[in-house]
Each structure stands twice: as C-alpha cells, then as structure tokens.
C-alpha positions as CSV (number, residue, x, y, z in Angstrom):
1,M,-14.1,-9.4,8.0
2,P,-11.3,-10.2,5.7
3,L,-7.6,-10.4,6.5
4,R,-5.4,-9.1,5.0
5,K,-0.9,-9.2,4.7
6,C,0.6,-6.4,5.2
7,I,3.7,-6.2,2.3
8,S,7.1,-5.4,4.6
9,C,5.9,-6.5,8.4
10,G,3.8,-10.2,6.4
11,D,1.1,-9.3,9.9
12,K,-2.7,-10.6,8.4
13,K,-4.7,-7.5,9.9
14,N,-8.5,-6.5,9.0
15,K,-9.1,-5.6,4.5
16,K,-10.3,-2.2,6.8
17,D,-7.0,-1.3,9.1
18,L,-4.8,-1.6,6.1
19,I,-3.4,0.7,3.1
20,R,-4.2,-0.6,-0.1
21,V,-2.2,0.6,-3.7
22,V,-3.3,-0.7,-6.6
23,K,-1.6,-0.5,-10.0
24,N,-4.2,-0.9,-13.0
25,K,-3.6,-0.2,-17.1
26,E,-6.3,2.5,-16.5
27,E,-4.8,5.2,-14.1
28,G,-1.6,3.6,-12.9
29,V,-0.6,3.0,-9.7
30,I,-2.6,4.6,-6.9
31,L,-4.3,4.4,-3.4
32,D,-7.0,2.9,-3.4
33,L,-8.8,3.5,-0.2
34,T,-12.6,1.3,-0.6
35,G,-10.8,-1.2,-1.0
36,K,-13.0,-2.0,-4.6
37,K,-10.9,-0.5,-7.5
38,N,-9.0,-3.1,-10.2
39,G,-6.0,-4.0,-10.6
40,R,-3.3,-6.0,-9.0
41,G,-4.0,-5.1,-4.7
42,A,-0.5,-4.6,-2.0
43,Y,-1.4,-4.2,1.2
44,I,0.1,-1.8,3.4
45,C,0.2,-1.5,7.3
46,N,-1.4,2.3,8.9
47,D,2.8,2.4,10.6
48,L,5.5,5.2,9.4
49,E,8.3,1.9,9.5
50,C,6.8,-0.9,7.3
51,L,6.5,2.1,5.0
52,N,10.3,3.1,5.3
53,S,10.1,-0.4,5.2
54,I,9.1,-1.0,1.8
55,K,10.3,2.1,0.5
56,K,14.3,1.3,1.2
57,T,13.5,-2.5,-0.1
58,K,11.9,-1.2,-3.2
59,K,8.7,-4.3,-2.3
60,L,6.2,-2.0,-3.5
61,S,7.7,-2.2,-6.9
62,K,8.5,-5.7,-6.9
63,V,4.9,-6.5,-5.9
64,L,3.5,-4.8,-8.5
65,G,5.5,-5.5,-11.2
66,C,6.8,-2.1,-11.7
67,E,8.0,1.3,-10.4
68,I,6.2,3.3,-7.4
69,P,6.2,7.3,-7.9
70,E,7.6,9.4,-5.4
71,E,3.7,10.7,-5.0
72,I,2.7,7.6,-3.8
73,F,4.4,6.9,-0.9
74,E,4.0,10.8,-0.2
75,E,0.2,10.4,-0.4
76,L,1.0,7.0,2.0
77,T,3.0,9.3,4.0
78,N,0.0,12.1,4.5
79,I,-2.5,9.3,4.8
80,I,-0.6,6.9,8.2
81,L,0.4,10.5,9.9
82,K,-3.2,11.1,10.1
83,K,-4.6,8.1,11.4
84,S,-1.7,8.6,14.1
C-alpha cells in the first residue's frame, strides 16, 4: 500500500487512511474519496486536530495554490466525525 504524508502533521500513513483533497480545472477544489481523480492533491489525517491546524494556518490553500471554499472544510469535518 502506498504511503502518503499528511500536510498538517507530516505523518506518513497508508493512502487509504488519509482524506484526499484535489484541485483540478474541471471541478475546482473537491474531496476525492476514491483517491483516483486527476489534479493536484493533498492528504489530511482523519483527525480534527490536523483539520483545525490546516484551517488556521491556511496550509491547504498554500499547497493547492488557491482559496479553499468553506464547504470543503465542512465536508471534511463531517467525514472525520463519521469515521470517529
């Protein structure tokens, strides 16, 4: 299983254990739960601490090179809470 690094904490984990956010030309910024969508991707742990950290520091915006809609953070929060 391929390892990926969380953009918040830097921990390397299995790809399936992280949530992928993708920026592409067609759809803009979206969550990629399949891990197969085209575009620039960033991985985040299934952890509210990591999510709050990237929201506070705007790390996701820096990595993807664009402004992140609030709906993306709401969707991420819902996914993390469901998996907890």
